[in-house]
PDB file as gemmi writes it, atoms N, CA and C in Angstrom:
CRYST1    1.000    1.000    1.000  90.00  90.00  90.00 P 1                      
ATOM      1  N   UNK A   1       0.950  31.505 -11.301  1.00  0.00           N  
ATOM      2  CA  UNK A   1       0.579  30.593 -10.228  1.00  0.00           C  
ATOM      3  C   UNK A   1       0.208  29.240 -10.837  1.00  0.00           C  
ATOM      4  N   UNK A   2       0.429  28.206 -10.092  1.00  0.00           N  
ATOM      5  CA  UNK A   2       0.125  26.849 -10.554  1.00  0.00           C  
ATOM      6  C   UNK A   2      -0.964  26.222  -9.692  1.00  0.00           C  
ATOM      7  N   UNK A   3      -1.607  25.224 -10.244  1.00  0.00           N  
ATOM      8  CA  UNK A   3      -2.591  24.463  -9.468  1.00  0.00           C  
ATOM      9  C   UNK A   3      -2.275  22.981  -9.644  1.00  0.00           C  
ATOM     10  N   UNK A   4      -2.697  22.202  -8.671  1.00  0.00           N  
ATOM     11  CA  UNK A   4      -2.479  20.757  -8.721  1.00  0.00           C  
ATOM     12  C   UNK A   4      -3.815  20.078  -8.973  1.00  0.00           C  
ATOM     13  N   UNK A   5      -3.854  19.278 -10.027  1.00  0.00           N  
ATOM     14  CA  UNK A   5      -5.033  18.467 -10.313  1.00  0.00           C  
ATOM     15  C   UNK A   5      -4.647  17.010 -10.096  1.00  0.00           C  
ATOM     16  N   UNK A   6      -5.633  16.137 -10.150  1.00  0.00           N  
ATOM     17  CA  UNK A   6      -5.312  14.719  -9.960  1.00  0.00           C  
ATOM     18  C   UNK A   6      -6.165  13.848 -10.864  1.00  0.00           C  
ATOM     19  N   UNK A   7      -5.732  12.619 -10.989  1.00  0.00           N  
ATOM     20  CA  UNK A   7      -6.418  11.630 -11.825  1.00  0.00           C  
ATOM     21  C   UNK A   7      -6.964  10.469 -10.989  1.00  0.00           C  
ATOM     22  N   UNK A   8      -7.258  10.747  -9.739  1.00  0.00           N  
ATOM     23  CA  UNK A   8      -7.684   9.690  -8.820  1.00  0.00           C  
ATOM     24  C   UNK A   8      -8.961   9.009  -9.302  1.00  0.00           C  
ATOM     25  N   UNK A   9      -9.947   9.785  -9.682  1.00  0.00           N  
ATOM     26  CA  UNK A   9     -11.218   9.185 -10.099  1.00  0.00           C  
ATOM     27  C   UNK A   9     -11.007   8.247 -11.295  1.00  0.00           C  
ATOM     28  N   UNK A  10     -10.277   8.710 -12.300  1.00  0.00           N  
ATOM     29  CA  UNK A  10     -10.003   7.892 -13.483  1.00  0.00           C  
ATOM     30  C   UNK A  10      -9.264   6.614 -13.096  1.00  0.00           C  
ATOM     31  N   UNK A  11      -8.285   6.743 -12.221  1.00  0.00           N  
ATOM     32  CA  UNK A  11      -7.503   5.579 -11.805  1.00  0.00           C  
ATOM     33  C   UNK A  11      -8.346   4.591 -11.004  1.00  0.00           C  
ATOM     34  N   UNK A  12      -9.278   5.100 -10.189  1.00  0.00           N  
ATOM     35  CA  UNK A  12     -10.168   4.198  -9.444  1.00  0.00           C  
ATOM     36  C   UNK A  12     -10.980   3.335 -10.397  1.00  0.00           C  
ATOM     37  N   UNK A  13     -11.499   3.941 -11.449  1.00  0.00           N  
ATOM     38  CA  UNK A  13     -12.314   3.184 -12.397  1.00  0.00           C  
ATOM     39  C   UNK A  13     -11.474   2.221 -13.209  1.00  0.00           C  
ATOM     40  N   UNK A  14     -10.243   2.597 -13.498  1.00  0.00           N  
ATOM     41  CA  UNK A  14      -9.347   1.682 -14.203  1.00  0.00           C  
ATOM     42  C   UNK A  14      -8.923   0.521 -13.305  1.00  0.00           C  
ATOM     43  N   UNK A  15      -9.013   0.703 -11.998  1.00  0.00           N  
ATOM     44  CA  UNK A  15      -8.657  -0.334 -11.029  1.00  0.00           C  
ATOM     45  C   UNK A  15      -9.907  -1.113 -10.629  1.00  0.00           C  
ATOM     46  N   UNK A  16     -10.565  -1.686 -11.603  1.00  0.00           N  
ATOM     47  CA  UNK A  16     -11.762  -2.507 -11.391  1.00  0.00           C  
ATOM     48  C   UNK A  16     -12.846  -1.751 -10.644  1.00  0.00           C  
ATOM     49  N   UNK A  17     -13.014  -0.486 -11.015  1.00  0.00           N  
ATOM     50  CA  UNK A  17     -14.043   0.375 -10.429  1.00  0.00           C  
ATOM     51  C   UNK A  17     -13.979   0.410  -8.907  1.00  0.00           C  
ATOM     52  N   UNK A  18     -12.778   0.643  -8.391  1.00  0.00           N  
ATOM     53  CA  UNK A  18     -12.574   0.777  -6.951  1.00  0.00           C  
ATOM     54  C   UNK A  18     -13.452   1.922  -6.431  1.00  0.00           C  
ATOM     55  N   UNK A  19     -14.118   1.702  -5.317  1.00  0.00           N  
ATOM     56  CA  UNK A  19     -14.964   2.748  -4.742  1.00  0.00           C  
ATOM     57  C   UNK A  19     -14.112   3.735  -3.948  1.00  0.00           C  
ATOM     58  N   UNK A  20     -14.706   4.876  -3.674  1.00  0.00           N  
ATOM     59  CA  UNK A  20     -14.028   5.857  -2.821  1.00  0.00           C  
ATOM     60  C   UNK A  20     -13.776   5.258  -1.443  1.00  0.00           C  
ATOM     61  N   UNK A  21     -14.724   4.502  -0.945  1.00  0.00           N  
ATOM     62  CA  UNK A  21     -14.574   3.870   0.370  1.00  0.00           C  
ATOM     63  C   UNK A  21     -13.413   2.878   0.375  1.00  0.00           C  
ATOM     64  N   UNK A  22     -13.296   2.089  -0.673  1.00  0.00           N  
ATOM     65  CA  UNK A  22     -12.186   1.128  -0.750  1.00  0.00           C  
ATOM     66  C   UNK A  22     -10.840   1.840  -0.775  1.00  0.00           C  
ATOM     67  N   UNK A  23     -10.742   2.917  -1.553  1.00  0.00           N  
ATOM     68  CA  UNK A  23      -9.494   3.675  -1.591  1.00  0.00           C  
ATOM     69  C   UNK A  23      -9.212   4.310  -0.236  1.00  0.00           C  
ATOM     70  N   UNK A  24     -10.240   4.819   0.400  1.00  0.00           N  
ATOM     71  CA  UNK A  24     -10.075   5.419   1.726  1.00  0.00           C  
ATOM     72  C   UNK A  24      -9.529   4.384   2.720  1.00  0.00           C  
ATOM     73  N   UNK A  25     -10.080   3.186   2.706  1.00  0.00           N  
ATOM     74  CA  UNK A  25      -9.613   2.141   3.619  1.00  0.00           C  
ATOM     75  C   UNK A  25      -8.165   1.757   3.330  1.00  0.00           C  
ATOM     76  N   UNK A  26      -7.810   1.657   2.054  1.00  0.00           N  
ATOM     77  CA  UNK A  26      -6.443   1.279   1.689  1.00  0.00           C  
ATOM     78  C   UNK A  26      -5.424   2.342   2.080  1.00  0.00           C  
ATOM     79  N   UNK A  27      -5.852   3.600   2.103  1.00  0.00           N  
ATOM     80  CA  UNK A  27      -4.927   4.690   2.420  1.00  0.00           C  
ATOM     81  C   UNK A  27      -5.003   5.141   3.871  1.00  0.00           C  
ATOM     82  N   UNK A  28      -6.016   4.684   4.593  1.00  0.00           N  
ATOM     83  CA  UNK A  28      -6.136   5.051   5.999  1.00  0.00           C  
ATOM     84  C   UNK A  28      -6.725   6.433   6.225  1.00  0.00           C  
ATOM     85  N   UNK A  29      -7.539   6.906   5.267  1.00  0.00           N  
ATOM     86  CA  UNK A  29      -8.222   8.189   5.427  1.00  0.00           C  
ATOM     87  C   UNK A  29      -9.717   7.955   5.315  1.00  0.00           C  
ATOM     88  N   UNK A  30     -10.495   9.014   5.464  1.00  0.00           N  
ATOM     89  CA  UNK A  30     -11.941   8.880   5.355  1.00  0.00           C  
ATOM     90  C   UNK A  30     -12.391   9.004   3.895  1.00  0.00           C  
ATOM     91  N   UNK A  31     -13.578   8.532   3.634  1.00  0.00           N  
ATOM     92  CA  UNK A  31     -14.154   8.673   2.290  1.00  0.00           C  
ATOM     93  C   UNK A  31     -14.305  10.156   1.959  1.00  0.00           C  
ATOM     94  N   UNK A  32     -14.614  10.977   2.945  1.00  0.00           N  
ATOM     95  CA  UNK A  32     -14.761  12.413   2.721  1.00  0.00           C  
ATOM     96  C   UNK A  32     -13.450  13.027   2.229  1.00  0.00           C  
ATOM     97  N   UNK A  33     -12.316  12.500   2.703  1.00  0.00           N  
ATOM     98  CA  UNK A  33     -11.020  12.983   2.238  1.00  0.00           C  
ATOM     99  C   UNK A  33     -10.836  12.650   0.761  1.00  0.00           C  
ATOM    100  N   UNK A  34     -11.207  11.439   0.369  1.00  0.00           N  
ATOM    101  CA  UNK A  34     -11.094  11.036  -1.034  1.00  0.00           C  
ATOM    102  C   UNK A  34     -12.010  11.900  -1.895  1.00  0.00           C  
ATOM    103  N   UNK A  35     -13.220  12.151  -1.430  1.00  0.00           N  
ATOM    104  CA  UNK A  35     -14.157  13.014  -2.163  1.00  0.00           C  
ATOM    105  C   UNK A  35     -13.539  14.401  -2.360  1.00  0.00           C  
ATOM    106  N   UNK A  36     -12.987  14.970  -1.301  1.00  0.00           N  
ATOM    107  CA  UNK A  36     -12.384  16.305  -1.386  1.00  0.00           C  
ATOM    108  C   UNK A  36     -11.176  16.317  -2.321  1.00  0.00           C  
ATOM    109  N   UNK A  37     -10.373  15.260  -2.281  1.00  0.00           N  
ATOM    110  CA  UNK A  37      -9.228  15.163  -3.186  1.00  0.00           C  
ATOM    111  C   UNK A  37      -9.696  15.148  -4.642  1.00  0.00           C  
ATOM    112  N   UNK A  38     -10.639  14.298  -4.955  1.00  0.00           N  
ATOM    113  CA  UNK A  38     -11.134  14.174  -6.321  1.00  0.00           C  
ATOM    114  C   UNK A  38     -11.752  15.477  -6.817  1.00  0.00           C  
ATOM    115  N   UNK A  39     -12.372  16.221  -5.918  1.00  0.00           N  
ATOM    116  CA  UNK A  39     -13.009  17.489  -6.290  1.00  0.00           C  
ATOM    117  C   UNK A  39     -12.008  18.637  -6.377  1.00  0.00           C  
ATOM    118  N   UNK A  40     -10.775  18.387  -5.993  1.00  0.00           N  
ATOM    119  CA  UNK A  40      -9.760  19.434  -6.021  1.00  0.00           C  
ATOM    120  C   UNK A  40      -9.887  20.426  -4.884  1.00  0.00           C  
ATOM    121  N   UNK A  41     -10.584  20.040  -3.817  1.00  0.00           N  
ATOM    122  CA  UNK A  41     -10.789  20.928  -2.673  1.00  0.00           C  
ATOM    123  C   UNK A  41      -9.786  20.679  -1.552  1.00  0.00           C  
ATOM    124  N   UNK A  42      -8.933  19.705  -1.730  1.00  0.00           N  
ATOM    125  CA  UNK A  42      -7.979  19.332  -0.688  1.00  0.00           C  
ATOM    126  C   UNK A  42      -6.703  18.836  -1.355  1.00  0.00           C  
ATOM    127  N   UNK A  43      -5.568  19.320  -0.872  1.00  0.00           N  
ATOM    128  CA  UNK A  43      -4.277  18.834  -1.357  1.00  0.00           C  
ATOM    129  C   UNK A  43      -3.739  17.839  -0.337  1.00  0.00           C  
ATOM    130  N   UNK A  44      -3.309  16.679  -0.789  1.00  0.00           N  
ATOM    131  CA  UNK A  44      -2.836  15.668   0.155  1.00  0.00           C  
ATOM    132  C   UNK A  44      -1.454  15.998   0.691  1.00  0.00           C  
ATOM    133  N   UNK A  45      -1.152  15.418   1.828  1.00  0.00           N  
ATOM    134  CA  UNK A  45       0.221  15.488   2.325  1.00  0.00           C  
ATOM    135  C   UNK A  45       1.076  14.663   1.368  1.00  0.00           C  
ATOM    136  N   UNK A  46       2.355  14.863   1.425  1.00  0.00           N  
ATOM    137  CA  UNK A  46       3.253  14.077   0.581  1.00  0.00           C  
ATOM    138  C   UNK A  46       3.104  12.591   0.900  1.00  0.00           C  
ATOM    139  N   UNK A  47       2.977  12.270   2.162  1.00  0.00           N  
ATOM    140  CA  UNK A  47       2.817  10.881   2.601  1.00  0.00           C  
ATOM    141  C   UNK A  47       1.579  10.252   1.965  1.00  0.00           C  
ATOM    142  N   UNK A  48       0.449  10.964   1.990  1.00  0.00           N  
ATOM    143  CA  UNK A  48      -0.786  10.446   1.403  1.00  0.00           C  
ATOM    144  C   UNK A  48      -0.666  10.344  -0.114  1.00  0.00           C  
ATOM    145  N   UNK A  49      -0.052  11.329  -0.736  1.00  0.00           N  
ATOM    146  CA  UNK A  49       0.129  11.292  -2.195  1.00  0.00           C  
ATOM    147  C   UNK A  49       0.935  10.064  -2.613  1.00  0.00           C  
ATOM    148  N   UNK A  50       1.963   9.749  -1.858  1.00  0.00           N  
ATOM    149  CA  UNK A  50       2.782   8.569  -2.161  1.00  0.00           C  
ATOM    150  C   UNK A  50       1.980   7.295  -1.954  1.00  0.00           C  
ATOM    151  N   UNK A  51       1.212   7.219  -0.868  1.00  0.00           N  
ATOM    152  CA  UNK A  51       0.393   6.018  -0.624  1.00  0.00           C  
ATOM    153  C   UNK A  51      -0.615   5.799  -1.750  1.00  0.00           C  
ATOM    154  N   UNK A  52      -1.291   6.867  -2.168  1.00  0.00           N  
ATOM    155  CA  UNK A  52      -2.268   6.748  -3.252  1.00  0.00           C  
ATOM    156  C   UNK A  52      -1.585   6.283  -4.530  1.00  0.00           C  
ATOM    157  N   UNK A  53      -0.455   6.882  -4.847  1.00  0.00           N  
ATOM    158  CA  UNK A  53       0.282   6.520  -6.061  1.00  0.00           C  
ATOM    159  C   UNK A  53       0.681   5.057  -6.054  1.00  0.00           C  
ATOM    160  N   UNK A  54       1.162   4.576  -4.937  1.00  0.00           N  
ATOM    161  CA  UNK A  54       1.584   3.170  -4.836  1.00  0.00           C  
ATOM    162  C   UNK A  54       0.414   2.209  -4.990  1.00  0.00           C  
ATOM    163  N   UNK A  55      -0.739   2.576  -4.476  1.00  0.00           N  
ATOM    164  CA  UNK A  55      -1.919   1.721  -4.614  1.00  0.00           C  
ATOM    165  C   UNK A  55      -2.247   1.488  -6.086  1.00  0.00           C  
ATOM    166  N   UNK A  56      -2.076   2.522  -6.882  1.00  0.00           N  
ATOM    167  CA  UNK A  56      -2.384   2.416  -8.310  1.00  0.00           C  
ATOM    168  C   UNK A  56      -1.173   1.998  -9.146  1.00  0.00           C  
ATOM    169  N   UNK A  57      -0.020   1.815  -8.513  1.00  0.00           N  
ATOM    170  CA  UNK A  57       1.177   1.425  -9.245  1.00  0.00           C  
ATOM    171  C   UNK A  57       1.678   2.519 -10.175  1.00  0.00           C  
ATOM    172  N   UNK A  58       1.509   3.758  -9.752  1.00  0.00           N  
ATOM    173  CA  UNK A  58       1.899   4.924 -10.551  1.00  0.00           C  
ATOM    174  C   UNK A  58       2.889   5.776  -9.772  1.00  0.00           C  
ATOM    175  N   UNK A  59       3.545   6.683 -10.477  1.00  0.00           N  
ATOM    176  CA  UNK A  59       4.376   7.669  -9.792  1.00  0.00           C  
ATOM    177  C   UNK A  59       3.458   8.779  -9.280  1.00  0.00           C  
ATOM    178  N   UNK A  60       3.965   9.566  -8.355  1.00  0.00           N  
ATOM    179  CA  UNK A  60       3.186  10.697  -7.837  1.00  0.00           C  
ATOM    180  C   UNK A  60       2.810  11.630  -8.992  1.00  0.00           C  
ATOM    181  N   UNK A  61       3.740  11.824  -9.917  1.00  0.00           N  
ATOM    182  CA  UNK A  61       3.488  12.726 -11.049  1.00  0.00           C  
ATOM    183  C   UNK A  61       2.440  12.188 -12.019  1.00  0.00           C  
ATOM    184  N   UNK A  62       2.217  10.882 -12.025  1.00  0.00           N  
ATOM    185  CA  UNK A  62       1.173  10.307 -12.876  1.00  0.00           C  
ATOM    186  C   UNK A  62      -0.211  10.455 -12.249  1.00  0.00           C  
ATOM    187  N   UNK A  63      -0.254  10.645 -10.944  1.00  0.00           N  
ATOM    188  CA  UNK A  63      -1.529  10.798 -10.240  1.00  0.00           C  
ATOM    189  C   UNK A  63      -1.857  12.279 -10.023  1.00  0.00           C  
ATOM    190  N   UNK A  64      -0.862  13.044  -9.615  1.00  0.00           N  
ATOM    191  CA  UNK A  64      -1.029  14.464  -9.320  1.00  0.00           C  
ATOM    192  C   UNK A  64      -0.268  15.282 -10.348  1.00  0.00           C  
ATOM    193  N   UNK A  65      -0.955  16.250 -10.961  1.00  0.00           N  
ATOM    194  CA  UNK A  65      -0.376  17.018 -12.060  1.00  0.00           C  
ATOM    195  C   UNK A  65      -0.318  18.496 -11.705  1.00  0.00           C  
ATOM    196  N   UNK A  66       0.867  19.073 -11.844  1.00  0.00           N  
ATOM    197  CA  UNK A  66       1.048  20.508 -11.622  1.00  0.00           C  
ATOM    198  C   UNK A  66       0.764  21.216 -12.943  1.00  0.00           C  
ATOM    199  N   UNK A  67      -0.265  22.074 -12.932  1.00  0.00           N  
ATOM    200  CA  UNK A  67      -0.694  22.758 -14.163  1.00  0.00           C  
ATOM    201  C   UNK A  67      -0.650  24.270 -13.955  1.00  0.00           C  
ATOM    202  N   UNK A  68      -0.416  25.009 -15.043  1.00  0.00           N  
ATOM    203  CA  UNK A  68      -0.462  26.467 -14.935  1.00  0.00           C  
ATOM    204  C   UNK A  68      -1.852  26.915 -14.492  1.00  0.00           C  
ATOM    205  N   UNK A  69      -1.896  27.904 -13.633  1.00  0.00           N  
ATOM    206  CA  UNK A  69      -3.169  28.433 -13.164  1.00  0.00           C  
ATOM    207  C   UNK A  69      -3.667  29.560 -14.055  1.00  0.00           C  
ATOM    208  N   UNK A  70      -4.732  30.208 -13.642  1.00  0.00           N  
ATOM    209  CA  UNK A  70      -5.358  31.259 -14.428  1.00  0.00           C  
ATOM    210  C   UNK A  70      -4.802  32.650 -14.122  1.00  0.00           C  
ATOM    211  N   UNK A  71      -3.810  32.719 -13.265  1.00  0.00           N  
ATOM    212  CA  UNK A  71      -3.295  34.031 -12.847  1.00  0.00           C  
ATOM    213  C   UNK A  71      -2.507  34.700 -13.921  1.00  0.00           C  
TER     214      UNK A  71                                                      
END                                                                             
């Protein structure tokens, strides 16, 4: 089994310490959604994943990483 992790928090800080609220506003979601994404408790829709990636000027694969799970 695989799991998806992300680098959103790291990318926010590399982007002049963008806040969760700022990212939420740019993507059209709530801050709670960004919190859940960063914590790995929520998987984004493809549409949201693409929007987040474009904000940071990265590919989806540079933001979201498919990793082997513990199974």
